[in-house]
N, C-alpha and C positions, 0 to 999 in steps of 0.2 A: 583283246582282254576277256578274261573269264569272269562270269558273274560271281559275286561274293558268296552267294548261297551254294553255288556249285563247289567252290573251294572248301567251304566248311564241311559239306557232305563228303567231299573227297578226302579231306584230312581225317574225318572220323572213320571212314571206311578203311583207309590205309592203316590207321593205328589199330583198329580192331582186327584186321587181317594179319598184320605183321607180328602182333604181340605173342600169339602162341608159337610162331616160328622161332622167335628169340629164345623162348623157354626150351623148345626142342633142340635148338642149336647148342645151348649150354649143356644139356643132358648128353648130347652126342659127343661133344668135346670131352666131357668127363669120362664117358664110357671108353672112348678110344685111348685116352691117357692111362686108363686102368686096364688096358689090354682086353677090353670087352667089345663085342660087336655093338651092343646097345640098340635101342629102338631108333627108328628113323626120325628125322627132324620134323616130320609131319604128324608124329604120334599125338602131340597135344590137341590137334584138331579132332582126331578120332576120339580122344578122351572126353572132350567137351560135348561132342555129338552123342556119345554114349550116356553121359550124365543128363543131358537134356531129355533123353528118351526114358529115363528111369522115373519111377514114382518118388514122391516126396514123403518122408517120414518125419513128423513133427511131434515132439513130446507134449503131453497134456499139461506140463508145468510151465510152459513158455507163454509169453505174452505177445503182443503185436510187434514188439521190438525184434523178436527172433525172425519173424516172417518178412518184416520190412527192411531189415539190414542188408540182405543181398542186393536189393534194388537200389537202396540209397548208396551203398558202396560202389556199385557199378556205375550209377549215374554221376556221382561226384567225381570219380576217377576219369570217366570219359569227358566230362565237362572241363576238368583241369587239363586234359590232353589237348583240348581245342584252343586253350590259351597259350600253348607252347608252339613256337614255330617249328614245323617239321620239314617241309620242302619249300615253303615261301616265308620270307623274313617278316613280312607284314601280314599277320593273320587277320581276317576280316573282323573278328570279335575281340581284337586286342584292347578296345576301349572298355571292355567289361571288367578288366582287372589286370594286376601286375603279378609279380612274384609272390607277394603276400597273399593275394587271392588264391593262387595255385597251392600254396602251403596250407591254407585253411580249408580249401576244398578237399585236399588229401587228409587233413586232420579230421574233417567231418566224417569221412568214411571210416577212419581208424577209431574214432570215438564210438560210433554205432557198433563196430565190430567188437570192441571191448565190452560194450553193454550186452551184446548178444552172447558173448562167451560167459558172462555172469548170469544171463537170463535163464539158461538151461539148468542151472543149479548143480552142475557137475564139478567135481574137484579139479579135473583137467582144465575146464573152461576158466575157472577162477584163477588158477595158476598162470595160465597163458595170458589172461587179461591183465593181471598185475604186472607181469613181465613186459608186455607190450606197452603199458602205460609208462613204465620207466624208460624204455627205449625211445618212445615217441617224444617224451619231454626233453630228451637229450639231443635228438637229431634235428628237431625243428629249428632251434636257434642257429645251429651250425649251417643248416641249409640256407637260411635267409642271409646270414652273413657272407657265405661263400658267393652267392649271387650278387650281393651288394658290392663285393670287391670288384666285380666286373662292371656292375651298374654305375659305380662311381666314375669310371673312365668314360662311359657313354652318357653320363648325366641324367640317367633315368632308371627307375625300377621296373619299367614296363619291359617285358621280355621281348616283344616285337621290336621296340626301339633299340634295345641292347643288341640284338642279333642283326638288325638292319644296319646300324652304324658300324658294327664290327665287320660285317661283310663288305661294306663300302669303303671303310677306312681301315685297312689291315694293320696299320701301325698302332692302333689303340690296344692291341693285345701283345705288344712287344715289351711288356713289363714282366719279365720272367719271374722274379721273386713272388709278388703278390698273386699273380694269376696261377702259378704252379701250386702254391700253397692252397689257394681256393679250389683248384681242380682236385687235388688230393683229398681235401676236406669233403667235397661233394661226392667223391667216389666212395669214401668211407660211409657217408650218409646213405648212399645208394645201397651198399651191402646191408646196412642195418634196416633201412625202411622196407626193403624187399625180401627180408628174411633169408639172406644168403650167408654162406660160410665166410668169415668165422663167427658171425653174430648168431645165426640160426642155421639149421640144416633142413631144407624143404623135403629131403628124401627120407626123413626118419619120423617115427612116431614114439620114440622113447620118452618116458616121463621127464627125465632130468634134462633133456635137451630141447623140448618143444617150446615154442613161443607162438608163432602164427598157427601151426597145425593144431595146437591145443584148443584154440578158440573156435575152430571150424569142425571139430570132431563130430558134433551133433548134426551137422548139415548133410543133406543128401539130395540127389536128383538135380533139378534145375537150380535150386538154391546154391548148391555146391558148385555147379557149373558157372554161375554168375560170379561167385566169389573167386574161383580159380581164374576166370577170364579177367576180372578186375585186377587180380594180383599180377598177371602177365602184363596187363596194360600199364600198371604202375611201374613195373620194371622197365618197360619200353619208354615210358615218360622220362624216367631219370636218366636213361642212356641217351635220350634225345637232348636233354638239358646239358649233359656232359659234352656231347658232340657239337651241338649247334650254338651253345652260349660261349664255349671256350674255343671252338674251332669251326666257325660257320662257313668255311670255304666250300663253295659249290652250291650253296643254297640260293634259290631264285630270289632276286630282289624286285622283279617285276612279274605281274600275273600273266605271263606269256606261256602258252602250252609247251613249247620246246624247252624253255628254261625250267619250268616246273617238272617236266618229265626227267630232265637231267638231275634236278634237285632230289627227286625221289630215289633215283639210282644211287647217288652219292650218299644220301641219308641211310639207305640200306647197307651200304658198305661200311659206313662209320659205326652204326649201332651193332652190326654183325662183328666188327672188329673188337668192340668193347665187350660183346658177349663172349667172344673167344677168350679174352683176358680174364673174365669172371670164371669161365670154365677151368682155365689153368690154375687160378688162385684156389678154387674149391678142391682141386686135385692135389695141391701142394701143401695146404694148411688144414689143420684140424680145427674143430669148433672150440672157441674160447669158453672157459668157465664163466658162469653168469656174472660173478663180481668183477671179472676182467673186462667184460663188455663195456662197463662204464668208463674204464680207463681208455679204451679205444675210442669211444665217442667223445671223451674229454679231449683227446688229441685232435679229433676232427674240429671241435669247437675252437680250440686254441689256434689251430692252423688258419681257420677262417677269420678269427679275430686279428691274428697277425697280418693276414692279407689286407685287411682294411687299414690297419695301422701303417703298414709299409706303403700303402698307396699315398697317404698324406706325407710320409717321410720322404719318399722319392719325388714328390711334387714341390717340396720346399726348396 
């Protein structure tokens, strides 16, 4: 058996190291589908290293919120990732919270990022913050309900309990209608929360299309590096939720080194597969107009709500 502290540290290190790779993989897939060579999958690591080496430029009009936000965003996202089972179904700190705690930890970082966008006083920051507030208010209910749809079958809202029971009792995920709808809803939430096409485009700085990028335009140096790293970590967290909550096959149910090593390999395969899907989607679809984003997120909420309703209907 491995000590719980070692597992927590290992999970944190694995999440931090794999997150930039997922971003690089999506960029590589998009480049190849667009008949371009593109940068290597390890380019995000070089970008982070370059940003950490650069000096920080801070406007004289900003307050402590601007300088504290990168650290709060990074810390809250990393803490949320420690509550999500990655390669072991029973994470050591699962007692600290359930899916609601994960949602509010992510919301904490988003809240401060919105404040930071307003704090600089730029028109771009205010525009991006207002748009991000709209998106966040629509995605959080859909995310909670989609996890609840699976949590009802496991009898708990604790992510470790859900994944552990699902991994041990494979039959509790054989309700195709509710679980498929919940999966699609959470996938749409993933695209919105991580600023991917068709909700946002992380590769552009155009005024009419920016949401996330508009809020971080004033950042530079290590502050921008922490924000970009937290953004990649958030993407990995959502892909882990999709792969391990709805398909936890291969995840270790015991803290044995061999099983955990196998769990890491299978986890990498699953999240890489989802990253490939996102890369294909971003190459096939254009960004939606802003007022159409609410329609897309409304569909995600309805699907997650129907997943919960169908659970009770199928149990009657």
